[in-house]
C-alpha positions in Angstrom: 215.9 96.0 120.9 214.5 99.4 120.5 211.7 100.3 122.9 209.5 101.3 119.9 209.9 97.9 118.5 208.9 96.5 121.7 205.9 98.9 122.1 204.4 98.3 118.7 202.8 94.9 119.4 201.2 96.3 122.5 200.0 99.3 120.6 198.4 96.8 118.2 196.7 94.9 121.0 195.6 98.0 123.0 194.8 100.5 120.4 193.9 98.6 117.2 192.4 95.4 118.8 194.4 93.1 116.7 194.0 89.3 117.3 196.9 87.6 119.7 197.9 85.6 116.7 198.4 88.5 114.5 200.4 90.0 117.3 202.7 87.2 117.3 203.1 87.4 113.5 204.1 90.9 113.7 206.6 90.3 116.7 208.2 87.3 114.7 208.6 89.5 111.7 210.1 92.3 113.6 212.4 90.0 115.4 213.6 88.7 112.1 214.1 92.0 110.7 216.0 93.0 113.6 218.4 90.0 113.7 219.0 90.5 109.9 219.7 94.2 109.6 
């Protein structure tokens, strides 16, 4: 998986102060898209 994809949820947590449940949802969506590309 691309390092940009792995870094995006961390960016949301640190810079945007997104809730953990939202971070998990973003990660799940990214993993789904990565698997179905």
